[in-house]
Each structure stands twice: as structure tokens, then as C-alpha cells.
Backbone of each chain as ProteinMPNN parsed JSONL, in Angstrom:
{"seq_chain_A": "MSGTIAAEKGSSTTKTPSDFLKSIRGRPVVVKLNSGVDYRGILACLDGYMNIAMEQTEEYVNGQLKNKYGDAFIRGNNVLYISTSKRTIAEDE", "coords_chain_A": {"N_chain_A": [[134.13, 89.108, 103.683], [131.378, 89.423, 104.63], [131.742, 91.686, 106.096], [132.113, 93.826, 104.569], [130.381, 95.908, 104.069], [130.396, 97.398, 106.417], [133.007, 98.164, 106.553], [133.249, 99.684, 104.159], [132.0, 102.066, 105.145], [133.537, 103.932, 106.418], [135.404, 104.533, 104.438], [136.327, 106.031, 101.401], [134.634, 105.095, 99.475], [131.821, 105.43, 99.242], [130.412, 108.49, 98.952], [128.47, 110.213, 98.308], [124.837, 110.299, 98.144], [124.143, 109.38, 95.613], [126.353, 107.87, 94.843], [126.003, 105.848, 96.858], [123.571, 104.735, 95.859], [124.53, 103.683, 93.359], [126.149, 101.728, 94.345], [124.752, 99.619, 95.552], [123.317, 97.933, 93.869], [122.207, 94.663, 93.148], [122.347, 93.737, 95.633], [120.922, 92.409, 98.552], [118.088, 94.03, 100.008], [116.259, 96.276, 102.055], [113.146, 97.821, 101.614], [111.468, 100.574, 102.572], [108.196, 101.744, 102.773], [106.359, 104.844, 102.466], [103.964, 104.408, 103.504], [104.369, 102.517, 105.381], [104.694, 99.811, 104.922], [106.922, 97.129, 104.262], [109.374, 96.081, 102.026], [111.299, 93.305, 101.257], [114.157, 92.221, 99.245], [116.059, 91.461, 96.487], [117.942, 93.829, 94.948], [117.44, 95.071, 91.813], [117.639, 97.109, 89.978], [117.766, 100.811, 90.24], [116.495, 104.202, 90.073], [117.094, 107.828, 89.643], [114.849, 108.932, 90.734], [114.226, 107.155, 92.771], [112.693, 105.148, 91.914], [112.26, 101.648, 91.988], [113.368, 98.404, 91.127], [113.035, 95.162, 92.055], [113.975, 91.66, 92.769], [112.725, 88.599, 93.691], [110.952, 89.343, 95.794], [109.652, 90.191, 99.204], [106.71, 90.965, 100.797], [106.209, 92.705, 103.691], [103.708, 93.532, 106.153], [103.017, 95.285, 109.003], [105.061, 93.693, 110.309], [104.477, 91.276, 109.392], [104.671, 88.621, 106.893], [103.302, 89.005, 103.816], [102.975, 88.84, 101.144], [104.503, 87.466, 98.274], [106.659, 88.439, 95.601], [107.849, 87.704, 92.352], [109.068, 89.516, 90.681], [109.272, 93.084, 91.116], [108.242, 96.3, 90.85], [108.699, 99.361, 92.236], [107.25, 102.418, 92.738], [108.964, 105.555, 92.949], [107.995, 107.751, 94.482], [106.741, 106.616, 96.724], [108.612, 105.624, 98.315], [110.219, 105.399, 101.417], [112.666, 104.76, 102.583], [115.694, 103.154, 101.507], [117.491, 100.374, 102.446], [120.408, 98.486, 102.94], [120.619, 95.08, 103.665], [121.826, 92.252, 105.662], [120.72, 90.138, 104.98], [120.414, 86.722, 104.53], [119.968, 84.846, 101.564], [117.874, 82.696, 101.91], [116.715, 79.943, 100.448], [114.197, 78.716, 101.233], [111.726, 76.16, 101.402]], "CA_chain_A": [[132.866, 89.33, 102.673], [130.335, 90.15, 105.19], [132.101, 92.949, 106.658], [132.522, 94.872, 103.639], [129.604, 97.068, 104.248], [130.858, 98.222, 107.622], [134.32, 98.696, 106.131], [133.128, 100.666, 103.499], [131.354, 103.191, 105.513], [134.451, 104.961, 106.698], [136.265, 104.717, 103.401], [135.909, 107.046, 100.399], [133.818, 104.562, 98.394], [130.447, 106.028, 99.211], [130.46, 109.71, 99.23], [127.163, 110.792, 98.208], [123.801, 109.382, 97.947], [124.334, 108.771, 94.345], [127.277, 106.796, 94.945], [125.346, 104.789, 97.46], [122.582, 103.995, 94.904], [125.148, 102.875, 92.347], [126.872, 100.629, 94.947], [123.994, 98.668, 96.145], [122.728, 96.916, 92.997], [122.474, 93.309, 93.322], [122.448, 93.394, 97.015], [119.593, 92.288, 99.417], [117.796, 95.365, 100.581], [115.058, 96.599, 102.67], [112.698, 99.162, 101.081], [110.348, 100.918, 103.363], [107.453, 102.847, 102.027], [105.727, 105.97, 103.304], [102.863, 103.743, 104.045], [104.855, 101.767, 106.548], [104.931, 98.583, 104.3], [108.247, 96.887, 104.192], [109.693, 95.03, 101.057], [112.713, 92.801, 101.137], [114.505, 91.503, 98.089], [117.389, 91.843, 95.706], [117.845, 95.11, 94.291], [117.898, 94.694, 90.426], [118.1, 98.517, 89.682], [117.055, 101.995, 90.613], [116.939, 105.446, 89.31], [117.267, 108.987, 90.5], [113.52, 109.081, 91.364], [114.196, 106.12, 93.761], [111.95, 103.989, 91.412], [112.961, 100.49, 92.373], [113.139, 97.16, 90.532], [113.542, 94.205, 92.853], [113.665, 90.417, 92.559], [112.427, 87.768, 94.933], [110.515, 90.421, 96.803], [108.678, 89.748, 100.046], [106.125, 92.076, 101.365], [105.788, 92.532, 105.041], [103.003, 94.5, 106.669], [103.223, 94.99, 110.454], [106.088, 92.557, 110.524], [104.121, 89.845, 108.931], [104.87, 88.346, 105.647], [101.968, 89.14, 103.341], [103.069, 88.442, 99.791], [105.833, 87.356, 97.666], [106.602, 88.75, 94.176], [108.975, 87.273, 91.6], [109.733, 90.873, 90.217], [108.555, 94.136, 91.75], [108.622, 97.717, 90.489], [108.018, 100.315, 93.215], [107.221, 103.852, 92.362], [109.739, 106.236, 93.81], [107.438, 108.735, 95.479], [106.247, 106.011, 97.851], [109.653, 105.126, 99.104], [110.778, 106.157, 102.499], [114.217, 104.678, 102.508], [116.393, 101.895, 100.994], [118.411, 100.099, 103.327], [121.064, 97.116, 102.761], [120.573, 94.21, 104.781], [122.723, 91.083, 105.576], [119.847, 88.939, 104.883], [120.989, 85.494, 103.754], [118.723, 84.644, 100.699], [117.668, 81.281, 102.08], [115.603, 79.469, 99.5], [113.602, 77.547, 101.924], [110.61, 75.672, 100.899]], "C_chain_A": [[131.806, 89.997, 103.441], [130.521, 91.438, 105.952], [132.377, 94.108, 105.852], [131.746, 96.179, 103.811], [130.065, 97.881, 105.238], [132.192, 98.825, 107.229], [134.297, 99.823, 105.103], [132.64, 102.102, 103.916], [132.336, 104.312, 105.787], [135.412, 105.275, 105.496], [135.691, 105.614, 102.356], [135.104, 106.414, 99.147], [132.495, 105.196, 98.26], [130.513, 107.51, 99.86], [129.119, 110.538, 99.424], [126.087, 109.809, 97.975], [123.749, 108.688, 96.608], [125.117, 107.694, 94.313], [126.725, 105.579, 95.688], [124.387, 103.964, 96.568], [123.335, 103.096, 93.845], [125.761, 101.557, 93.004], [125.942, 99.545, 95.386], [123.066, 97.627, 95.206], [123.083, 95.569, 93.182], [122.545, 92.769, 94.784], [120.91, 93.229, 97.544], [119.395, 93.547, 100.08], [116.502, 95.303, 101.232], [114.446, 97.883, 102.213], [111.406, 99.402, 102.041], [109.58, 101.934, 102.734], [106.789, 103.763, 102.898], [104.633, 105.333, 104.117], [103.178, 102.743, 105.326], [105.087, 100.079, 106.032], [106.397, 98.392, 103.938], [108.373, 95.773, 102.841], [111.107, 94.629, 101.109], [112.956, 91.996, 100.002], [115.806, 91.926, 97.82], [117.236, 92.902, 94.97], [118.348, 94.882, 92.851], [118.394, 96.097, 89.901], [117.153, 99.587, 90.288], [117.44, 103.106, 89.965], [117.024, 106.511, 90.241], [116.083, 109.4, 91.202], [113.282, 108.114, 92.633], [113.005, 105.07, 93.147], [112.831, 102.752, 91.454], [112.447, 99.287, 91.596], [113.75, 96.151, 91.36], [113.13, 92.896, 92.56], [113.354, 89.528, 93.974], [112.008, 88.635, 96.112], [109.45, 89.924, 97.763], [108.058, 90.985, 100.694], [105.727, 91.894, 102.929], [104.904, 93.798, 105.532], [102.773, 94.19, 108.238], [104.036, 93.88, 110.884], [105.591, 91.312, 109.966], [104.24, 89.802, 107.44], [103.408, 88.23, 104.874], [102.03, 88.502, 101.853], [104.442, 88.175, 99.216], [105.609, 87.747, 96.049], [107.952, 88.313, 93.594], [109.805, 88.48, 91.304], [108.79, 92.139, 90.737], [109.111, 95.432, 91.252], [107.939, 98.624, 91.467], [108.148, 101.775, 92.719], [107.989, 104.755, 93.222], [109.194, 107.052, 94.786], [106.966, 108.009, 96.767], [107.399, 105.489, 98.842], [110.197, 106.15, 100.152], [112.233, 106.057, 102.648], [114.348, 103.293, 101.877], [117.478, 101.566, 101.853], [119.127, 98.695, 102.829], [120.863, 96.338, 103.901], [121.524, 93.009, 104.641], [121.826, 89.944, 105.55], [120.392, 87.795, 103.898], [119.614, 85.141, 102.866], [118.624, 83.002, 100.782], [116.277, 80.824, 101.202], [114.859, 78.348, 100.139], [112.164, 77.373, 101.411], [109.458, 75.75, 101.955]], "O_chain_A": [[131.321, 91.046, 103.015], [129.59, 92.131, 106.363], [132.791, 95.18, 106.295], [132.258, 97.296, 103.731], [130.165, 99.085, 105.001], [132.449, 99.973, 107.591], [135.113, 100.745, 105.113], [132.815, 103.106, 103.226], [132.077, 105.473, 105.469], [136.169, 106.241, 105.587], [134.51, 105.936, 102.486], [134.932, 106.998, 98.077], [132.093, 105.48, 97.132], [130.643, 107.692, 101.07], [128.791, 111.271, 100.357], [126.332, 108.645, 97.656], [123.348, 107.529, 96.51], [124.725, 106.63, 93.835], [126.917, 104.44, 95.263], [124.398, 102.733, 96.538], [122.906, 101.998, 93.493], [125.874, 100.503, 92.378], [126.482, 98.458, 95.595], [122.309, 96.76, 95.642], [124.267, 95.297, 93.377], [122.759, 91.591, 95.069], [119.929, 93.791, 97.056], [120.315, 94.129, 100.655], [115.711, 94.386, 101.005], [115.056, 98.943, 102.356], [110.515, 98.571, 102.217], [110.119, 102.903, 102.199], [106.654, 103.454, 104.082], [104.411, 105.683, 105.276], [102.319, 102.309, 106.093], [105.617, 99.256, 106.778], [107.051, 99.288, 103.404], [107.607, 94.822, 102.689], [112.019, 95.452, 101.023], [112.142, 91.127, 99.689], [116.55, 92.556, 98.572], [116.247, 92.902, 94.237], [119.515, 94.545, 92.652], [119.524, 96.18, 89.419], [116.03, 99.348, 90.734], [118.5, 103.165, 89.343], [117.036, 106.307, 91.455], [116.177, 110.142, 92.18], [112.322, 108.256, 93.39], [112.47, 104.258, 93.901], [113.985, 102.779, 91.025], [111.239, 99.143, 91.411], [114.977, 96.181, 91.448], [111.994, 92.773, 92.1], [113.742, 89.841, 95.099], [112.592, 88.651, 97.195], [108.464, 89.325, 97.334], [108.757, 91.92, 101.085], [104.983, 90.983, 103.292], [105.31, 94.944, 105.343], [102.421, 93.089, 108.663], [103.661, 93.166, 111.815], [106.286, 90.301, 110.07], [103.958, 90.789, 106.761], [102.518, 87.479, 105.274], [101.159, 87.718, 101.475], [105.438, 88.688, 99.726], [104.615, 87.431, 95.395], [109.012, 88.496, 94.191], [111.003, 88.544, 91.582], [107.566, 92.018, 90.698], [110.325, 95.636, 91.237], [106.709, 98.655, 91.525], [109.237, 102.185, 92.317], [107.623, 104.726, 94.397], [109.753, 107.153, 95.879], [106.798, 108.66, 97.798], [107.161, 105.022, 99.956], [110.525, 107.317, 99.943], [112.958, 107.038, 102.811], [113.437, 102.477, 101.732], [118.377, 102.388, 102.029], [118.4, 97.831, 102.339], [120.917, 96.824, 105.03], [121.999, 92.776, 103.529], [122.148, 88.87, 106.057], [120.723, 87.972, 102.726], [118.472, 85.15, 103.326], [119.128, 82.214, 99.982], [115.135, 81.271, 101.309], [114.87, 77.205, 99.682], [111.498, 78.339, 101.04], [108.332, 75.34, 101.671]]}, "seq_chain_B": "MASEEESAVKEPLDLIRLSLDERIYVKLRSDRELRGKLHAYDQHLNMILGDVEEVVTTVEIDDETYEEIVRSTRRTVPFLFVRGDGVILVSPPLRTA", "coords_chain_B": {"N_chain_B": [[134.929, 90.412, 85.988], [135.093, 93.39, 84.081], [135.175, 96.761, 85.163], [132.717, 98.438, 84.133], [131.616, 101.611, 82.909], [128.694, 102.123, 82.476], [126.476, 103.941, 80.636], [124.126, 103.496, 79.57], [122.724, 102.044, 81.609], [120.434, 99.811, 82.887], [117.194, 100.917, 83.659], [114.504, 100.893, 86.323], [112.241, 101.419, 84.796], [112.997, 100.512, 82.345], [112.67, 97.927, 82.594], [109.963, 97.634, 83.2], [109.168, 97.657, 80.655], [109.483, 95.304, 79.637], [107.149, 94.067, 80.463], [105.127, 94.761, 78.74], [102.222, 94.244, 77.069], [101.644, 92.041, 78.429], [100.036, 90.317, 81.194], [99.563, 91.968, 84.216], [100.067, 92.872, 87.719], [98.985, 95.401, 89.673], [99.437, 97.572, 92.49], [97.641, 99.828, 94.104], [97.23, 103.124, 95.706], [94.903, 103.524, 98.582], [94.313, 101.062, 99.11], [93.784, 99.401, 96.803], [93.721, 97.08, 94.236], [94.875, 96.044, 91.057], [94.435, 93.972, 88.17], [95.58, 93.296, 84.966], [96.028, 93.594, 81.406], [98.834, 94.958, 80.317], [98.941, 97.766, 78.187], [100.268, 100.156, 77.635], [102.549, 102.577, 79.07], [104.048, 105.233, 80.969], [106.735, 107.457, 81.972], [105.722, 108.439, 84.394], [104.318, 106.414, 85.339], [101.679, 106.414, 84.659], [99.251, 104.354, 83.088], [97.816, 102.219, 80.597], [95.487, 100.015, 80.781], [94.039, 96.6, 79.792], [91.137, 94.677, 79.905], [90.593, 94.513, 82.737], [90.682, 93.618, 86.214], [89.428, 95.065, 89.212], [90.19, 95.373, 92.563], [88.95, 96.359, 95.633], [89.77, 96.716, 98.843], [88.325, 96.73, 102.143], [88.472, 97.337, 105.565], [86.547, 96.661, 108.113], [85.692, 97.749, 111.499], [83.962, 96.199, 114.17], [81.901, 98.088, 116.294], [81.071, 97.09, 118.754], [81.934, 94.265, 119.115], [84.519, 94.49, 118.225], [85.499, 93.112, 116.244], [87.346, 92.445, 113.215], [86.282, 93.12, 110.059], [86.936, 92.035, 106.987], [86.474, 93.215, 103.799], [86.146, 92.681, 100.235], [85.763, 94.259, 97.313], [84.841, 93.812, 94.013], [85.266, 94.644, 90.55], [85.041, 94.628, 87.036], [86.726, 96.031, 84.24], [86.825, 96.893, 80.842], [88.597, 98.586, 79.411], [91.097, 100.701, 80.661], [92.477, 103.775, 81.949], [95.138, 104.481, 84.121], [96.139, 106.833, 86.35], [99.294, 107.933, 87.184], [100.245, 108.689, 89.624], [98.898, 107.29, 91.579], [99.908, 104.83, 91.787], [101.563, 102.31, 93.468], [102.896, 99.74, 93.243], [104.26, 97.601, 90.795], [103.855, 94.422, 89.148], [104.508, 91.027, 87.884], [101.684, 88.946, 87.658], [100.557, 87.549, 90.644], [101.125, 84.118, 91.482], [99.454, 82.911, 93.267], [97.014, 83.847, 93.171]], "CA_chain_B": [[134.167, 91.374, 85.248], [135.55, 94.708, 84.035], [134.391, 97.763, 85.792], [132.192, 99.27, 82.935], [130.8, 102.831, 83.148], [127.508, 102.076, 81.465], [125.588, 104.987, 80.679], [122.841, 102.895, 79.322], [122.285, 101.157, 82.661], [119.023, 99.528, 82.863], [116.32, 101.605, 84.719], [113.423, 100.204, 86.479], [111.174, 101.51, 83.854], [113.145, 99.647, 81.138], [112.179, 96.48, 83.018], [108.626, 97.476, 83.011], [108.785, 97.549, 79.292], [109.42, 93.84, 79.366], [105.931, 93.477, 80.692], [104.061, 95.215, 77.78], [101.277, 93.13, 76.405], [101.587, 90.956, 79.398], [99.16, 90.591, 82.297], [100.386, 92.465, 85.279], [99.434, 93.138, 89.037], [99.301, 96.679, 90.231], [98.927, 97.809, 93.721], [97.38, 101.269, 94.102], [96.744, 103.587, 97.034], [93.674, 103.417, 98.886], [93.935, 99.525, 99.305], [93.286, 98.92, 95.66], [94.616, 96.208, 93.356], [94.369, 95.865, 89.536], [94.955, 92.98, 87.33], [95.045, 93.598, 83.508], [96.985, 93.41, 80.489], [99.5, 96.365, 80.098], [99.115, 98.26, 76.841], [101.002, 101.306, 77.62], [102.896, 103.241, 80.25], [104.951, 106.115, 80.681], [107.526, 107.595, 83.175], [104.966, 108.744, 85.541], [103.583, 105.22, 85.601], [100.236, 106.276, 83.927], [99.099, 103.109, 82.434], [96.611, 101.873, 79.955], [95.275, 98.503, 80.909], [92.897, 96.1, 79.276], [90.556, 93.48, 80.634], [91.025, 94.788, 84.036], [89.782, 93.402, 87.392], [89.822, 95.869, 90.242], [89.776, 94.763, 93.886], [88.965, 97.224, 96.689], [89.789, 96.043, 100.194], [88.062, 97.446, 103.358], [88.39, 96.609, 106.842], [85.707, 97.437, 109.086], [85.808, 97.207, 112.903], [82.668, 96.444, 114.707], [82.065, 98.772, 117.516], [80.939, 96.205, 119.894], [82.704, 93.041, 119.172], [85.758, 94.857, 117.882], [86.207, 92.213, 115.234], [87.57, 93.089, 111.919], [85.505, 92.557, 108.934], [87.517, 92.357, 105.787], [85.689, 93.121, 102.507], [86.736, 92.968, 98.987], [84.77, 94.675, 96.226], [85.515, 93.619, 92.734], [84.607, 94.881, 89.336], [85.792, 94.421, 85.716], [86.59, 97.174, 83.372], [87.414, 96.509, 79.679], [89.798, 99.391, 79.203], [91.15, 101.713, 81.964], [93.576, 104.611, 82.008], [95.426, 104.66, 85.419], [96.985, 107.888, 86.603], [100.515, 107.3, 87.71], [100.564, 109.064, 91.051], [98.259, 106.416, 92.551], [100.453, 103.473, 91.682], [102.557, 101.849, 94.485], [103.846, 98.785, 92.878], [103.759, 96.841, 89.532], [104.439, 93.187, 89.225], [103.837, 90.113, 87.104], [100.557, 88.469, 88.432], [100.832, 86.557, 91.69], [100.545, 82.801, 90.993], [98.52, 82.407, 94.232], [95.678, 84.537, 92.865]], "C_chain_B": [[134.978, 92.698, 85.154], [134.596, 95.686, 84.622], [133.939, 98.606, 84.531], [131.359, 100.431, 83.403], [129.752, 102.84, 82.104], [126.722, 103.33, 81.608], [124.26, 104.552, 80.331], [122.429, 101.789, 80.358], [120.889, 100.967, 82.572], [118.364, 100.337, 84.174], [115.182, 100.705, 85.019], [112.383, 100.28, 85.415], [111.517, 100.754, 82.454], [112.599, 98.309, 81.345], [110.785, 96.259, 82.92], [108.173, 97.23, 81.519], [108.758, 96.129, 78.801], [108.043, 93.318, 79.529], [104.78, 93.942, 79.694], [103.453, 94.148, 77.084], [101.29, 91.986, 77.326], [100.574, 91.424, 80.49], [100.102, 90.919, 83.474], [99.533, 92.726, 86.542], [99.895, 94.63, 89.396], [98.672, 96.815, 91.481], [98.81, 99.355, 93.837], [97.241, 101.837, 95.545], [95.364, 103.371, 97.397], [93.134, 101.883, 98.856], [93.248, 99.045, 97.919], [94.36, 98.135, 94.858], [94.053, 96.111, 91.98], [95.074, 94.684, 88.943], [94.523, 93.173, 85.971], [96.337, 93.416, 82.713], [97.58, 94.99, 80.183], [99.642, 96.634, 78.715], [100.174, 99.259, 76.762], [101.346, 101.77, 78.806], [103.798, 104.248, 79.889], [105.814, 106.438, 82.102], [106.887, 108.056, 84.425], [104.271, 107.487, 86.065], [102.085, 105.384, 85.343], [100.371, 105.121, 83.246], [97.835, 102.892, 81.684], [96.498, 100.372, 80.106], [94.001, 97.942, 80.299], [92.49, 94.873, 80.056], [90.979, 93.505, 82.106], [90.05, 94.269, 85.209], [90.338, 94.348, 88.533], [89.449, 95.369, 91.516], [89.918, 95.864, 94.907], [88.809, 96.623, 97.895], [89.494, 97.01, 101.222], [88.239, 96.622, 104.504], [87.539, 97.451, 107.799], [85.741, 96.845, 110.385], [84.587, 97.404, 113.621], [82.9, 97.185, 116.045], [81.871, 97.964, 118.672], [81.793, 95.129, 120.078], [84.175, 93.324, 118.812], [86.534, 93.741, 116.845], [86.473, 92.87, 113.898], [87.045, 92.386, 110.899], [86.392, 93.037, 107.59], [86.663, 92.118, 104.523], [86.291, 93.494, 101.434], [85.589, 93.201, 97.971], [85.446, 94.564, 94.877], [84.634, 94.299, 91.653], [85.681, 94.797, 88.261], [85.585, 95.401, 84.824], [87.405, 96.83, 82.112], [88.658, 97.246, 79.394], [89.969, 100.502, 80.267], [92.628, 102.502, 81.729], [93.87, 104.793, 83.661], [96.356, 105.819, 85.626], [98.174, 107.468, 87.49], [100.764, 107.552, 89.216], [99.884, 108.224, 92.137], [98.962, 105.116, 92.623], [101.592, 103.342, 92.792], [103.518, 100.833, 93.838], [103.242, 98.099, 91.636], [104.591, 95.489, 89.598], [103.763, 92.136, 88.295], [102.786, 89.453, 88.058], [101.025, 87.493, 89.393], [100.348, 85.199, 91.142], [99.4, 82.36, 92.024], [97.155, 83.001, 94.044], [94.797, 83.308, 92.277]], "O_chain_B": [[135.533, 93.082, 86.184], [133.38, 95.498, 84.6], [134.725, 99.374, 83.976], [130.466, 100.248, 84.231], [129.868, 103.44, 81.036], [126.352, 103.696, 82.724], [123.287, 105.177, 80.753], [121.866, 100.757, 79.993], [120.161, 101.889, 82.203], [118.818, 100.395, 85.317], [114.835, 99.848, 84.207], [111.697, 99.293, 85.149], [110.669, 100.436, 81.62], [112.129, 97.634, 80.429], [110.286, 95.164, 82.658], [107.094, 96.732, 81.197], [108.162, 95.774, 77.785], [107.677, 92.316, 78.914], [103.627, 93.534, 79.837], [104.097, 93.238, 76.561], [100.896, 90.911, 76.874], [100.295, 92.605, 80.695], [101.159, 90.331, 83.702], [98.312, 92.793, 86.402], [101.083, 94.953, 89.387], [97.563, 96.326, 91.695], [99.799, 100.071, 93.679], [97.145, 101.061, 96.496], [94.604, 103.019, 96.495], [91.975, 101.518, 98.659], [92.231, 98.353, 97.959], [95.556, 98.419, 94.802], [92.836, 96.099, 91.798], [96.249, 94.455, 89.233], [93.325, 93.228, 85.695], [97.44, 93.155, 83.192], [96.887, 95.964, 79.888], [100.346, 95.907, 78.014], [100.968, 99.201, 75.823], [100.593, 101.495, 79.74], [104.322, 104.291, 78.775], [105.619, 105.808, 83.141], [107.537, 108.047, 85.47], [103.689, 107.519, 87.149], [101.3, 104.545, 85.783], [101.468, 104.793, 82.794], [96.8, 103.381, 82.137], [97.319, 99.597, 79.614], [92.984, 98.635, 80.254], [93.263, 94.176, 80.713], [91.644, 92.596, 82.603], [88.835, 94.46, 85.172], [91.545, 94.405, 88.766], [88.315, 94.896, 91.596], [91.053, 96.318, 95.049], [87.772, 95.993, 98.104], [90.186, 98.023, 101.327], [88.175, 95.393, 104.471], [87.759, 98.604, 108.17], [85.81, 95.623, 110.516], [84.11, 98.53, 113.757], [83.867, 96.973, 116.775], [82.593, 98.208, 119.638], [82.397, 95.015, 121.145], [85.02, 92.468, 119.071], [87.744, 93.569, 116.699], [85.783, 93.827, 113.548], [87.256, 91.181, 110.765], [86.495, 94.214, 107.242], [86.212, 91.009, 104.236], [86.97, 94.521, 101.446], [84.637, 92.432, 97.842], [86.498, 95.158, 94.641], [83.433, 94.492, 91.837], [86.894, 94.868, 88.463], [84.435, 95.729, 84.533], [88.582, 96.497, 82.252], [89.698, 96.634, 79.154], [88.995, 101.135, 80.675], [93.672, 101.938, 81.401], [92.976, 105.19, 84.407], [97.426, 105.753, 85.021], [98.004, 106.713, 88.446], [101.381, 106.762, 89.931], [100.151, 108.337, 93.333], [98.625, 104.315, 93.496], [102.433, 104.227, 92.945], [104.738, 100.999, 93.859], [102.032, 98.01, 91.429], [105.751, 95.432, 90.008], [102.595, 92.301, 87.943], [103.061, 89.434, 89.257], [101.839, 86.64, 89.04], [99.333, 85.116, 90.45], [98.527, 81.561, 91.684], [96.222, 82.632, 94.757], [93.635, 83.498, 91.917]]}, "name": "protein", "num_of_chains": 2, "seq": "MSGTIAAEKGSSTTKTPSDFLKSIRGRPVVVKLNSGVDYRGILACLDGYMNIAMEQTEEYVNGQLKNKYGDAFIRGNNVLYISTSKRTIAEDEMASEEESAVKEPLDLIRLSLDERIYVKLRSDRELRGKLHAYDQHLNMILGDVEEVVTTVEIDDETYEEIVRSTRRTVPFLFVRGDGVILVSPPLRTA"}
């Protein structure tokens, strides 16, 4: 299960950036903005402009957790990259 | 689950539509934040907000002591048009506010 991402890299599942975008819905992701701020959460959906909708989002500034959002929509022009992470969604209190 | 080729896949903008007439939190460039009621929006994220509170955050560094002075300036505006290119993030309001 956890090795799927590495296995898919060499296979023909993800060929183009569009295929990648279609394949990562529902996964925990890291979204880095041009400003350097980090957002970690579960990707709900995204579009061709890299507009992003995420759930359980955490905002990291300089590596420090600053905010938590239940839902977050991020305007695509601010996005530097979207990366999948093997973050375990630990619902710790 | 069957692998459906949905052409009507939900876009992030579709999900913003669910927040219409609700209070939202908007993060803007230049360290600004807005909280207000979303009346309208478009694909550029231009927005019409009502009963808005704007918070501008500045950090000053003292030349001598090098301490950071964080200042927040607030104002309220009854009706506001927000140009979409300044928008970074949109969310339901934070509970910890």
C-alpha cells in the first residue's frame, strides 16, 4: 500500500502532469506557495489553474505550524508546487 | 467503486459556491486578512463581501534591540469588492478567532 507511489513512478500510470493531478485526489499533499508558506492536508480537488481545495489543512510558516483550516481553497497562481506525502493523518488531540 | 470518467468532476470553485452567503476567512497578499459574508465570487476569485473586518499585520524590527514588534490594524467595511489577484486562500472562519 505505502509503496504504491514509488511503484507508480516507473510505470505508465502517470505520464503527464494532467495525469498526476487526476491521480492525487484524496491523498495527503504538501502545497508550497510562492511566498514560501507550506500547507499540508488532504487534497479534495484541483483544476488546471492549480486552484486547490483541501481538507484538514495545516499552515506552516518557517517550519512552524501556524494555523489549521477545516477546508481551504488556494488560488492557483500562488502555488509553487503540489507534492504527495506519506503523512499519516494522525488525529491527535 | 467503478472507475467513472466524470466530466462534471467537482472543481475547487464549485466548493467555494457552497460558502455563498456564509461568513468566510480570506487571506490576501501583503499580510492582510478579511472576515466577511460572501455575497458573490467569480473564477478570478474577485469577491463581494459584506460586513467585513480587515486585519493588516506588520512586523517591525527595532534597530537597537532587534525585537520584533507585531502590529495588527483593523477596520470594518460594510461592503467590499475584492480583486481576485490578491487572494491567496479562502476558508470558513477559524474557530480560534
